[in-house]
TORDO-546379 format. One record per atom (N, C-alpha, C, O, CB): residue in one letter; x, y, z. Coordinates in pm, whole numbers. Atoms other than C-alpha are relative to their C-alpha. Glycine has a CB too. Layout:
TORDO-546379
a|X|Y|Z
...
END
This chain:
TORDO-546379
x|57|135|-5
x|11421|6395|10197
x|-19|-57|-141
x|12|-173|-167
x|-135|2|75
x|21|43|138
x|11330|6381|9828
x|131|-36|-66
x|138|-135|-140
x|-70|110|-80
x|-131|28|59
x|11698|6396|9728
x|55|-133|48
x|111|-209|-31
x|98|112|33
x|-46|127|-55
x|11783|6107|9960
x|-78|-116|-61
x|-21|-222|-88
x|-15|-1|153
x|83|104|61
x|11493|5907|9817
x|46|-26|-143
x|53|-141|-186
x|-149|39|3
x|-46|16|138
x|11615|5972|9463
x|133|-75|-5
x|153|-159|-93
x|15|136|-67
x|-128|72|-3
x|11966|5856|9556
x|-23|-147|29
x|43|-233|-29
x|93|61|106
x|31|140|-31
x|11818|5541|9707
x|-60|-72|-117
x|-27|-189|-141
x|-94|-8|117
x|63|61|117
x|11608|5475|9398
x|104|-30|-107
x|102|-136|-169
x|-110|92|-57
x|-105|19|100
x|11909|5521|9171
x|92|-113|40
x|136|-191|-44
x|79|129|-20
x|-86|108|-49
x|12116|5291|9390
x|-66|-136|-21
x|-1|-231|-65
x|31|20|149
x|73|126|20
x|11848|5020|9378
x|-1|-37|-148
x|18|-154|-184
x|-145|11|53
x|2|24|145
x|11823|5057|9001
x|134|-54|-47
x|138|-148|-127
x|-34|130|-76
x|-133|44|40
x|12200|5017|8962
x|29|-142|48
x|90|-221|-23
x|106|95|53
x|-20|135|-53
x|12203|4708|9185
x|-71|-102|-89
x|-17|-208|-118
x|-52|-11|146
x|77|90|86
x|11934|4548|8968
x|71|-18|-134
x|82|-130|-184
x|-143|53|-23
x|-71|8|127
x|12125|4630|8648
x|126|-84|12
x|150|-173|-69
x|36|141|-51
x|-125|74|-20
x|12456|4499|8783
x|-29|-149|20
x|40|-234|-36
x|76|55|122
x|36|140|-26
x|12291|4180|8908
x|-46|-69|-128
x|-6|-182|-155
x|-111|-8|106
x|51|58|124
x|12111|4122|8579
x|113|-28|-98
x|117|-136|-158
x|-103|93|-65
x|-110|19|95
x|12424|4169|8367
x|88|-117|42
x|132|-196|-41
x|83|127|-13
x|-82|112|-49
x|12621|3930|8588
x|-71|-133|-26
x|-8|-229|-70
x|30|16|152
x|74|125|19
x|12347|3667|8571
x|-15|-34|-148
x|-12|-151|-185
x|-137|9|65
x|5|25|144
x|12311|3710|8195
x|131|-62|-48
x|131|-153|-131
x|-30|130|-77
x|-130|55|39
x|12684|3644|8162
x|14|-144|48
x|64|-230|-25
x|114|85|57
x|-21|131|-61
x|12675|3342|8394
x|-98|-105|-50
x|-60|-220|-74
x|-11|11|150
x|104|97|32
x|12346|3178|8295
x|-54|11|-143
x|-115|-82|-195
x|-114|15|96
x|59|-26|131
x|12257|3330|7960
x|-129|78|15
x|-194|75|119
x|-26|-131|-74
x|117|-87|-5
x|11975|3566|7874
x|-129|-80|18
x|-213|-45|101
x|-9|84|-127
x|124|77|-4
x|11705|3302|7817
x|-24|-66|135
x|-138|-72|181
x|1|-105|-108
x|14|75|-125
x|11773|3112|8140
x|-17|89|122
x|-47|39|231
x|120|-89|19
x|10|-92|-113
x|11764|3421|8361
x|-137|66|2
x|-178|130|-96
x|112|107|-6
x|134|-57|-12
x|11422|3528|8487
x|4|127|84
x|98|150|161
x|-97|-103|62
x|10|-120|-82
x|11314|3857|8639
x|-12|-38|148
x|40|33|234
x|-122|85|-43
x|12|44|-140
x|11222|3665|8956
x|138|-34|57
x|169|2|170
x|-93|-123|10
x|-134|36|-47
x|11576|3525|8981
x|87|124|18
x|164|133|113
x|66|-97|-100
x|-77|-125|-12
x|11726|3869|8921
x|-39|74|128
x|47|122|201
x|-24|91|-124
x|47|-69|-120
x|11510|4019|9195
x|52|-67|126
x|98|1|218
x|-153|4|2
x|-47|73|-118
x|11602|3746|9442
x|149|23|23
x|193|45|136
x|-28|-150|-15
x|-144|-18|-11
x|11973|3782|9369
x|36|144|39
x|134|168|110
x|68|-35|-134
x|-25|-141|-31
x|11953|4163|9394
x|-52|40|137
x|-23|149|186
x|-63|87|-105
x|53|-28|-133
x|11769|4142|9726
x|-117|97|-1
x|-138|171|95
x|108|56|85
x|119|-84|7
x|11455|4320|9610
x|-120|-88|-34
x|-103|-202|-78
x|17|115|-106
x|120|76|35
x|11096|4209|9561
x|-16|-4|-152
x|39|80|-224
x|-125|61|67
x|27|8|143
x|10977|4100|9218
x|-73|126|-47
x|-45|180|-154
x|-83|-126|-33
x|74|-121|34
x|10735|4393|9220
x|91|120|-11
x|72|206|-97
x|-107|25|102
x|-94|-111|4
x|11020|4631|9294
x|86|-5|-125
x|113|98|-187
x|90|-1|125
x|-80|16|123
x|11227|4488|9008
x|-80|47|-121
x|-27|115|-209
x|44|-148|-18
x|84|-40|113
x|10935|4537|8769
x|-34|150|5
x|-67|210|-98
x|-128|-82|-2
x|22|-145|-12
x|10887|4891|8903
x|107|76|-78
x|77|177|-143
x|0|44|147
x|-110|-66|68
x|11227|4985|8763
x|14|-45|-146
x|49|34|-233
x|130|-25|74
x|-17|56|134
x|11231|4755|8459
x|-117|-93|-30
x|-140|-190|42
x|137|-76|-13
x|121|79|27
x|10921|4614|8296
x|29|-132|-70
x|-63|-211|-94
x|-96|80|-84
x|-35|125|67
x|11112|4331|8125
x|151|-19|1
x|226|73|34
x|-54|-2|-145
x|-144|23|15
x|11452|4169|8074
x|57|85|-113
x|171|130|-107
x|28|-150|-26
x|-45|-83|112
x|11473|4357|7747
x|31|142|46
x|125|205|-4
x|-106|2|-112
x|-25|-135|-52
x|11451|4685|7939
x|133|5|73
x|200|109|73
x|-114|43|94
x|-130|6|-67
x|11754|4575|8141
x|113|6|-103
x|216|67|-78
x|11|-129|84
x|-101|-7|105
x|11949|4525|7819
x|8|141|-57
x|117|189|-88
x|-31|-101|-113
x|-3|-138|45
x|11846|4870|7704
x|77|88|98
x|145|182|58
x|-142|53|-20
x|-78|-74|-101
x|11988|5000|8032
x|149|-25|-19
x|231|65|0
x|-44|-41|144
x|-140|31|30
x|12312|4821|7945
x|47|79|-121
x|157|132|-121
x|19|-150|-24
x|-34|-79|119
x|12310|4986|7601
x|30|145|40
x|130|204|-3
x|-114|-5|-104
x|-16|-140|-41
x|12267|5328|7763
x|128|19|80
x|199|118|62
x|-121|46|82
x|-122|-10|-83
x|12545|5262|8015
x|124|-11|-87
x|217|69|-74
x|1|-109|109
x|-116|20|87
x|12787|5133|7752
x|21|121|-89
x|135|161|-114
x|-19|-126|-86
x|-11|-118|85
x|12709|5431|7530
x|59|118|77
x|143|191|25
x|-136|37|-57
x|-51|-110|-82
x|12775|5677|7813
x|149|-19|29
x|226|77|27
x|-79|11|133
x|-142|29|-26
x|13107|5505|7895
x|84|28|-124
x|194|81|-115
x|18|-146|45
x|-73|-23|125
x|13211|5518|7531
x|14|149|-27
x|122|195|-65
x|-72|-68|-118
x|-4|-145|26
x|13123|5886|7497
x|103|68|90
x|180|152|44
x|-139|62|22
x|-97|-60|-93
x|13325|5976|7807
x|143|-35|-40
x|233|48|-30
x|-28|-48|144
x|-134|44|37
x|13622|5772|7684
x|51|69|-126
x|172|81|-146
x|2|-151|-21
x|-39|-62|127
x|13620|5950|7346
x|39|147|12
x|99|202|-80
x|-111|-13|-98
x|-16|-144|-10
x|13641|6303|7479
x|144|46|-23
x|167|149|-86
x|-46|47|135
x|-140|-41|15
x|14021|6314|7493
x|39|10|-147
x|110|103|-187
x|93|-98|72
x|-31|-3|143
x|14045|6230|7121
x|-74|114|-69
x|-16|187|-150
x|-36|-134|-65
x|82|-98|71
x|13763|6457|7015
x|37|143|37
x|10|236|-40
x|-146|-25|29
x|-39|-135|-43
x|13899|6755|7211
x|138|40|-50
x|172|159|-51
x|-5|10|150
x|-139|-33|36
x|14257|6730|7084
x|34|-32|-145
x|110|43|-207
x|94|-74|89
x|-33|39|137
x|14271|6552|6747
x|-83|78|-101
x|-201|105|-77
x|-21|-151|-19
x|72|-73|104
x|14176|6738|6432
x|-7|-75|-132
x|-87|-39|-219
x|64|134|-23
x|5|76|125
x|14245|6484|6156
x|-112|-102|7
x|-137|-162|112
x|135|-69|-28
x|113|93|6
x|13953|6270|6045
x|43|-141|40
x|-25|-206|119
x|-60|-1|-141
x|-45|136|-26
x|14153|5945|6057
x|29|-22|148
x|-11|-123|205
x|124|-32|-82
x|-34|15|-141
x|14285|6002|6409
x|-124|2|87
x|-134|-75|183
x|95|112|45
x|124|-8|-78
x|13941|6097|6541
x|-81|-129|-14
x|-132|-181|86
x|-84|120|-45
x|77|123|22
x|13770|5795|6383
x|69|-118|65
x|3|-198|132
x|-18|-25|-150
x|-73|110|-60
x|14042|5553|6490
x|-12|2|152
x|-35|-101|215
x|147|5|-42
x|9|-11|-145
x|14035|5684|6846
x|-135|-41|53
x|-144|-112|153
x|30|140|43
x|135|34|-43
x|13658|5652|6875
x|-25|-151|-11
x|-83|-211|80
x|-104|78|-83
x|20|144|18
x|13654|5296|6737
x|82|-80|100
x|32|-177|158
x|37|-41|-142
x|-87|72|-94
x|13947|5183|6952
x|-53|13|143
x|-48|-84|219
x|143|54|-9
x|54|-17|-135
x|13790|5330|7265
x|-125|-85|22
x|-150|-132|132
x|-33|147|26
x|117|87|-15
x|13471|5139|7194
x|43|-141|37
x|-15|-203|126
x|-84|-1|-130
x|-48|135|-29
x|13664|4812|7191
x|53|-6|144
x|28|-104|216
x|111|-41|-100
x|-61|0|-134
x|13849|4907|7510
x|-107|0|110
x|-100|-81|202
x|93|121|17
x|100|-9|-107
x|13545|5006|7717
x|-97|-117|-4
x|-163|-146|96
x|-77|131|-11
x|92|113|12
x|13346|4708|7586
x|62|-132|43
x|-7|-233|56
x|-49|-12|-143
x|-69|125|-33
x|13608|4451|7683
x|-63|-77|116
x|-74|-199|107
x|144|30|32
x|60|76|-111
x|13444|4364|8020
x|-129|-72|-38
x|-169|-166|30
x|-27|92|115
x|128|58|41
x|13123|4278|7833
x|14|-97|-117
x|-87|-141|-173
x|-96|111|-38
x|-20|81|120
x|13280|4066|7559
x|-65|-137|14
x|-137|-181|-76
x|148|-17|-28
x|58|134|-18
x|13180|3728|7702
x|-152|8|0
x|-219|-78|-57
x|49|-63|131
x|144|-21|-2
x|12830|3858|7767
x|-53|23|-140
x|-156|-32|-178
x|-37|118|90
x|45|-32|136
x|12802|3995|7412
x|-4|-123|-88
x|-94|-137|-171
x|91|106|-62
x|-4|123|80
x|12899|3660|7261
x|-126|-82|24
x|-183|-137|-71
x|126|-83|35
x|118|80|-33
x|12612|3489|7444
x|-129|70|-40
x|-228|5|-74
x|-3|-31|149
x|120|-78|21
x|12366|3768|7387
x|-27|35|-146
x|-140|68|-182
x|8|125|80
x|9|-56|134
x|12432|3853|7023
x|-112|-62|-83
x|-171|7|-166
x|131|-18|-71
x|104|64|81
x|12185|3601|6880
x|-134|71|14
x|-215|71|-79
x|-15|-147|39
x|124|-75|-20
x|11903|3809|7029
x|7|134|-73
x|-88|174|-140
x|-27|22|151
x|-15|-132|63
x|12037|4144|6907
x|4|-11|-151
x|-28|85|-221
x|127|69|50
x|-12|17|145
x|12093|3999|6558
x|-134|-24|-68
x|-143|-14|-191
x|92|-115|-30
x|130|23|60
x|11725|3921|6506
x|-63|134|-39
x|-80|220|47
x|-93|-79|97
x|51|-129|46
x|11576|4203|6294
x|-124|50|75
x|-139|170|94
x|-31|-8|-146
x|124|-41|-66
x|11240|4202|6476
x|13|8|151
x|-83|45|220
x|-111|-96|-35
x|-19|-2|-146
x|11386|4178|6825
x|17|144|47
x|93|219|-13
x|123|-86|41
x|-16|-137|-50
x|11350|4499|7030
x|141|31|46
x|177|148|64
x|-95|23|114
x|-138|-20|-43
x|11710|4447|7139
x|95|24|-118
x|213|52|-97
x|47|-119|79
x|-82|-31|116
x|11837|4492|6784
x|44|146|6
x|-35|232|44
x|-78|-28|-132
x|-45|-141|0
x|12050|4809|6755
x|-77|86|-101
x|-67|208|-97
x|149|7|-30
x|77|-73|101
x|11820|4903|6463
x|-146|19|41
x|-223|81|-33
x|7|-73|-134
x|139|-5|-41
x|11496|4874|6662
x|-40|138|51
x|45|222|83
x|-27|-104|107
x|50|-126|-55
x|11276|5160|6776
x|38|14|146
x|70|123|192
x|-152|10|-17
x|-33|-4|-142
x|11344|5067|7138
x|145|39|24
x|178|98|127
x|-27|-136|63
x|-142|-32|-13
x|11718|5106|7081
x|36|137|-54
x|154|174|-56
x|82|-104|-69
x|-29|-127|66
x|11684|5445|6915
x|76|100|88
x|161|172|35
x|-128|62|-47
x|-78|-96|-79
x|11812|5652|7214
x|150|-29|-3
x|231|61|-23
x|-49|1|144
x|-142|37|4
x|12140|5459|7228
x|57|15|-140
x|171|58|-157
x|19|-145|49
x|-46|-11|139
x|12164|5451|6848
x|25|147|-36
x|129|180|-95
x|-105|-62|-96
x|-17|-142|31
x|12113|5827|6815
x|117|60|76
x|188|146|23
x|-129|77|32
x|-114|-51|-77
x|12364|5893|7092
x|132|-45|-63
x|229|30|-64
x|-7|-49|146
x|-120|50|66
x|12618|5677|6911
x|26|76|-130
x|140|113|-158
x|-11|-150|-27
x|-15|-76|124
x|12556|5851|6578
x|50|140|31
x|128|198|-45
x|-133|7|-78
x|-44|-134|-39
x|12606|6180|6761
x|151|5|24
x|214|107|-4
x|-74|45|127
x|-146|4|-18
x|12960|6073|6853
x|69|7|-135
x|168|79|-151
x|42|-129|76
x|-60|-3|134
x|13038|6008|6487
x|-24|135|-69
x|52|175|-156
x|-55|-114|-86
x|20|-136|52
x|12887|6346|6406
x|109|93|54
x|157|181|-18
x|-141|54|40
x|-111|-77|-55
x|13146|6496|6641
x|130|-32|-72
x|213|56|-97
x|15|-27|150
x|-120|40|74
x|13414|6297|6460
x|10|81|-129
x|117|133|-162
x|-2|-152|-32
x|2|-70|129
x|13312|6458|6131
x|10|151|17
x|91|216|-49
x|-127|-35|-77
x|7|-145|-13
x|13233|6809|6250
x|130|59|56
x|163|174|26
x|-116|38|90
x|-123|-50|-57
x|13558|6842|6443
x|123|-24|-85
x|234|14|-48
x|22|-61|133
x|-112|29|90
x|13772|6726|6153
x|28|120|-91
x|-65|183|-141
x|-29|-126|-84
x|-39|-109|88
x|13966|6985|5954
x|30|-49|-142
x|65|30|-229
x|121|72|56
x|-27|56|132
x|14010|6751|5658
x|-108|43|-99
x|-225|59|-62
x|10|-153|8
x|96|-36|105
x|13845|6847|5330
x|-79|-124|-40
x|-25|-234|-51
x|73|61|-122
x|86|108|49
x|13551|6635|5217
x|-122|60|-67
x|-155|176|-43
x|-42|-97|115
x|120|-44|69
x|13244|6662|4998
x|-106|42|102
x|-131|-29|200
x|-55|-112|-91
x|95|-56|-95
x|12981|6877|5173
x|-122|-91|20
x|-169|-109|132
x|-46|138|-46
x|116|90|-12
x|12692|6638|5095
x|37|-126|75
x|-41|-177|156
x|-54|-36|-139
x|-45|120|-70
x|12894|6341|5213
x|18|29|149
x|-11|-56|233
x|131|-52|-61
x|-19|-38|-139
x|12978|6526|5533
x|-130|-14|80
x|-130|-54|196
x|53|143|10
x|131|9|-65
x|12606|6537|5613
x|-40|-145|27
x|-100|-176|130
x|-106|67|-86
x|40|140|-12
x|12560|6164|5558
x|98|-84|81
x|63|-191|131
x|-16|-60|-138
x|-108|81|-54
x|12887|6047|5707
x|-23|-51|142
x|12|-166|169
x|125|78|-3
x|16|54|-136
x|12792|6020|6079
x|-76|-132|5
x|-34|-226|73
x|-72|101|85
x|77|125|-2
x|12528|5754|6014
x|75|-111|-73
x|70|-227|-31
x|-138|21|-64
x|-78|101|71
x|12751|5576|5763
x|113|-55|88
x|142|-174|85
x|59|59|-129
x|-106|45|-92
x|13031|5564|6021
x|-58|-88|111
x|6|-182|156
x|73|121|60
x|65|86|-99
x|12788|5423|6274
x|-26|-139|-57
x|-6|-239|11
x|-133|64|48
x|20|130|65
x|12698|5148|6026
x|132|-75|-11
x|137|-197|7
x|-63|18|-139
x|-132|62|2
x|13069|5083|5983
x|33|-58|137
x|87|-168|147
x|108|103|-41
x|-28|50|-136
x|13098|5049|6361
x|-81|-124|32
x|-35|-210|107
x|-29|110|104
x|81|120|-22
x|12815|4793|6358
x|68|-122|-62
x|62|-232|-6
x|-141|19|-58
x|-77|109|60
x|13023|4581|6121
x|117|-40|89
x|150|-158|102
x|51|39|-137
x|-111|28|-91
x|13314|4614|6361
x|-49|-76|123
x|18|-167|172
x|69|130|42
x|57|70|-116
x|13090|4505|6650
x|-22|-147|-32
x|10|-234|50
x|-133|66|44
x|21|139|40
x|12995|4190|6460
x|132|-76|-2
x|140|-188|46
x|-68|-7|-138
x|-132|62|3
x|13362|4114|6399
x|52|-22|142
x|107|-128|173
x|99|88|-79
x|-45|6|-140
x|13440|4185|6767
x|-67|-112|77
x|-3|-181|156
x|-26|131|69
x|75|106|-70
x|13169|3949|6890
x|63|-136|-25
x|67|-221|64
x|-147|0|-45
x|-57|129|38
x|13337|3662|6705
x|153|-5|15
x|216|-104|-21
x|-38|-33|-142
x|-146|-8|-13
x|13694|3772|6784
x|47|-74|125
x|15|-33|237
x|46|147|3
x|-52|78|-114
x|13868|3514|7004
x|150|24|23
x|211|-44|105
x|-25|-149|-23
x|-142|-28|-16
x|14217|3662|6971
x|25|65|136
x|-63|133|188
x|52|91|-115
x|-31|-60|-130
x|14394|3768|7295
x|-15|152|-3
x|42|220|-88
x|143|-37|43
x|20|-143|-7
x|14280|4114|7394
x|-70|58|-122
x|-61|177|-148
x|130|68|16
x|70|-42|124
x|14070|4129|7075
x|97|70|-96
x|63|170|-159
x|-117|95|33
x|-104|-60|85
x|14391|4203|6883
x|-44|9|-145
x|-9|104|-214
x|129|-80|11
x|43|-2|139
x|14228|4116|6551
x|-98|115|-27
x|-98|171|-136
x|-64|-133|-38
x|91|-112|17
x|13957|4378|6605
x|77|131|-8
x|46|218|-89
x|-102|5|115
x|-84|-119|8
x|14220|4642|6674
x|71|7|-136
x|89|114|-193
x|104|1|116
x|-65|4|132
x|14396|4529|6357
x|-99|38|-109
x|-63|107|-205
x|59|-140|-28
x|105|-37|96
x|14069|4561|6165
x|-14|152|-6
x|-25|209|-114
x|-135|-66|37
x|9|-147|-5
x|14046|4923|6278
x|122|62|-67
x|111|159|-142
x|-11|50|147
x|-125|-53|53
x|14409|4980|6186
x|4|-2|-152
x|59|90|-213
x|117|-79|55
x|-5|9|146
x|14361|4866|5826
x|-120|66|-67
x|-112|105|-183
x|9|-145|-43
x|121|-55|60
x|14008|4999|5770
x|-2|151|0
x|-40|213|-100
x|-121|-52|73
x|9|-146|-11
x|14037|5357|5892
x|76|73|-111
x|21|168|-167
x|53|44|136
x|-69|-70|109
x|14305|5461|5637
x|-75|-9|-133
x|-73|86|-212
x|140|-56|-17
x|77|14|123
x|14087|5325|5356
x|-120|95|-1
x|-146|162|-101
x|-47|-145|-17
x|114|-91|-11
x|13782|5517|5478
x|48|144|-13
x|-14|226|-81
x|-74|-20|134
x|-57|-135|5
x|13997|5826|5526
x|35|40|-143
x|11|153|-185
x|125|8|89
x|-39|-29|139
x|14128|5801|5170
x|-122|26|-87
x|-124|120|-167
x|82|-116|-58
x|122|-18|79
x|13781|5761|5020
x|-69|132|32
x|-114|203|-58
x|-97|-116|24
x|63|-125|-41
x|13642|6050|5222
x|80|119|-53
x|23|218|-99
x|-13|7|154
x|-85|-108|46
x|13940|6267|5130
x|-10|24|-150
x|6|137|-197
x|141|-29|35
x|12|-13|146
x|13892|6197|4759
x|-137|53|-43
x|-154|94|-158
x|26|-133|-67
x|138|-30|39
x|13520|6278|4768
x|-20|142|-51
x|-117|168|-123
x|-90|-24|117
x|19|-139|43
x|13569|6653|4711
x|66|31|-134
x|48|140|-189
x|54|94|105
x|-70|-24|126
x|13782|6613|4399
x|-99|4|-117
x|-194|-75|-119
x|107|-107|-24
x|96|-16|112
x|13607|6721|4077
x|-32|-130|-72
x|-147|-156|-105
x|54|99|-99
x|23|122|75
x|13654|6387|3905
x|-81|-105|73
x|-132|-198|10
x|129|-58|-39
x|72|100|-79
x|13488|6195|4189
x|-130|53|59
x|-200|-20|129
x|88|-49|110
x|123|-56|-56
x|13202|6429|4276
x|-124|-72|-51
x|-221|-92|23
x|-9|147|-32
x|114|71|57
x|12969|6247|4039
x|-23|-134|69
x|-136|-171|100
x|20|-21|-148
x|9|129|-70
x|13047|5911|4201
x|-52|19|141
x|-135|-58|188
x|136|-71|2
x|46|-30|-136
x|12999|6063|4546
x|-150|30|1
x|-224|-16|88
x|79|119|60
x|142|-36|10
x|12664|6207|4438
x|-86|-124|-22
x|-192|-139|38
x|-22|102|-114
x|74|124|26
x|12550|5870|4302
x|-6|-88|125
x|-108|-150|154
x|65|-78|-117
x|-4|79|-123
x|12659|5699|4623
x|-99|54|103
x|-173|-23|165
x|143|0|60
x|92|-61|-96
x|12465|5945|4838
x|-145|-23|-42
x|-231|-47|43
x|27|151|13
x|136|26|50
x|12157|5902|4616
x|-41|-144|32
x|-156|-170|69
x|-8|25|-153
x|29|139|-33
x|12181|5525|4667
x|-28|-16|149
x|-118|-91|187
x|116|-91|-41
x|23|4|-145
x|12204|5575|5045
x|-139|50|33
x|-209|-11|114
x|104|84|74
x|134|-54|-24
x|11890|5790|5039
x|-110|-98|-43
x|-210|-115|26
x|-16|133|-74
x|100|94|50
x|11702|5535|4832
x|-13|-121|93
x|-124|-163|125
x|37|-47|-142
x|4|116|-87
x|11797|5244|5055
x|-57|34|138
x|-124|-49|199
x|139|-59|15
x|52|-43|-130
x|11715|5441|5370
x|-152|12|-5
x|-222|-21|91
x|63|134|42
x|145|-17|14
x|11367|5518|5236
x|-71|-134|-9
x|-194|-137|-21
x|-31|83|-123
END
């Protein structure tokens, strides 16, 4: 009985999420109320608030779902590729591919996520589970690579790659090219540059520069 109840609860939760995302795409985040979401989903307002205490919580559910889809899509690359460039390129390209259905929604929603104090910002405390899960993917990119790189940089690289991906997301949000072709091109030209810099980091003549760069990262993070 308990198992059936849990399945029912999960089903109701998914219906609310799906309904909210559709309405956010159609009406915009600001114009969509929790009452309207509940009515469209066929549940009471109280039931909607039982699962999600705010519209922002629904967006966090979208973050978690998108992150899980991205992680699953990356497994083929991370299990077979061993070069840093191929692993990074595959992970970035898969993000664009799995995010395509949400592109129109992201364009409308981005103004909220871009506000530094907004809980929906990818840098907020509320977004930390999705952020840490995403950084963990880039940690797999680094740890599974057989390419040589500076040991200290290797430690810092997952978060730096996540920051790189945030720049790509910003570009993607504003990309109006068919199939987001310009975003794929951005990945195509950026990854070799990152790969080259990372590959040079272990060379004796560049260790000092790498050390200074890492020190700057630590200072800015603090």
